[in-house]
N, C-alpha and C positions, 0 to 999 in steps of 0.2 A: 585670527590675530588682528589686532588693531595697529595701524601704522600712522604716524603723524609726519607731515612734511610742512615746512614753512612756506608761506605764500611766495616769499622771495626766491626760494629754491625752485618751486614750481615754475615761476616766471623765467628763471635762468634756463631751465630745461626747455620750456616752450620756445623761448627766443632762439636757442641753439637749434632745436628741431626745425623751426621755420627757416633758419638760415641754411640748413642742409638740404632743403627740398630741391628736387624731388626724391633724394636719397633718404634712407633711414638714418637717423641720428642715434647715438648711443652713449652710454657712460655708466658710471658706478654710483652706488649710494652707500653712505657710511653713517654710523651712529652708534646707538646703544640699545640693548634690550633691557627695558625697565623691569623692576621687580613686580609691577602690576600686570606684566604681560604685554605692555605696549612697546612696540618697536619705534624708536624715535630716530628719524632721519635728521642728522645734524649737518651733513655736508653732501653735496652732489658734485660729481666729476663729469665734465663734458669732454668726451674722448672722440677720437677719430674712428669712423667706420672705414676700415681699410678695404672693404669690398666695394664701396661707392655704388650701391644699388638700392632700389626701393623695395627689394624683396627680402633682404636679410642683412645681417651685420656681423662683422668681426671686429673686435676691439684691438687697437694697436697694442701689441704686447709691451713695448717700452713705456707707453703712456699708462698702461694698466699697472705695471710694476711701480712706476713713480707715484701713482695714485695710492696704491697700497702702502707704500712707505710714508706718504704724507698723512694718511688717515691714522696710521699707527703712531706717528710722532705727535698726533693730537689726542691720543688716547681713545680713538674710535676704532670700531671694527667694521670690516666689510659686511654689509647687509644684503647685497645683491646687485642687480643692475637695472638699468632702464633703457628703453629704446622707443623709437617712434614708429608708427604705422602711417605713412603719408596718405594713403588712400583707403585704408580698411579700418574696421572697428577696433576698439581697445579690448582685445582678447587674444590669447596666445594662438598663433597659427600652428599647424602641424609641425613645421620646422622648429618653431619656438619650443614646443613641448619636447621634441626629439633632442634638442640641444640643452635643455634645462637639466643639468646633471648635478646640481647641488640642492639637496632636499632641505637645507637650512636657509636657502636664499629666498628673498622676495624679488619678484620680477615685476617691474613697473612698465606699463605700456601706455604711451601717449598716442591717441588717435587724432590725426589731423584731417580725417575724412571730411569733416565740416569745419573748415579753418576758423569760422566765426564762433564756433562752440567746441573747442578742443576738449577731449575727455581723457583723463588720466585714471587708470585703475591699477590695482596691485593684485598679484596672483602668487599662489604657492603651488609648486608642481612637484609631485613625488611619484614613486612607483618604478617598476621595471621598464626598460626601454620600450617594450612593445605593449605596455599596459600602464600608461601615465594617467594619473588623476590630477585634475586642476581644481583648485578652490580659490574663489575670489576672496581677497582680504579686505577688511574695512580700512579705507584710506581717508584720512582727515587732513584737510589743508588748513593750517592755522596761521 
């Protein structure tokens, strides 16, 4: 699958993730699935990691509900989530795979391992709990 994200939304995610260091930052992505198969991110939500740790994240449930209501009011649908890896590469950890329980979602991971060269990748995770498969999705910053 191909996913597009505006440079301004990438910049918002990056700024939020840097401000939350050394903890992981997190949020949601919203948009549309185009007829040509492209998933267009049209809005990003910068939410609170209630775990306040650099090893995992939990999204504040009240903020998540408010974000879902906002995206629906704009005619958008939830496409997945994003989170940062403050000191590790942009790929799903074992915990990320274990917690990825929506096979329709895209999971964006921003690596800040090398702060001067942040890396954002998108992934699709599916399969049974003990046998998850991960596929990297094409992510285009426009």
